N, C-alpha and C positions, 0 to 999 in steps of 0.2 A: 464390276463391284464396285460400289459407293462406300467412301469412309465419312464416318461421323467422329470428330474429337469430341470428347469429354472432359473438360478441365476440372481438378478438385482441387481442396485446398488443405486436404490433411490425409496422412497415412490410412485411416478407416474413414470411409464416408460414404453415406448412401444418398445418391442423387437422382432427382427424378427427371429422367429424359424423355418424355412424353411429349414435350412442345418440339423437342429438337428433332424426334423421330417423326412427327407429324409436318413438319415446317418442311424436311428433307424430303418427304413423300410429294408433298406439295409443289416443292421447286422441281422435281424430276417430273412431276405431271402422271405419275403413277395412279389408276383409277381402281384396280382392280389386282387380283393376284395374291402372292404371299410373299410376306417379309420375313427373311431370318437375321435375327442380331447375333452376332456372335462377337465374344472378346475374347481375343488372342493370349492375353498376359493370364499366366499359371495365378497370379493373386487375385485378378479381377472376376468378377461374375455380374451377368443380367440375371434379374430375378422379378416376377410379376406379381404384385400386389394390387388387385383389380380393385379399385374402390377405395383404397385407403385414405383416408381422409387426415390421417398423420401429417403425411408430406402431399401437401398441396400442390397442384401446379405451378411451375416455377420454381420450386425450392428444390 
């Protein structure tokens, strides 16, 4: 299992992690398969907003 640490600046924050996940996949050399993202903290969440332009890459 690999870890990905996402720093935040405030108590409630929506963070686009797309580029961080893509970088991790590239760094690991993964080319196919399934990827499971899991947030173990009770007050955290992972959500999918496909094509949401309100939060562009890197924000």
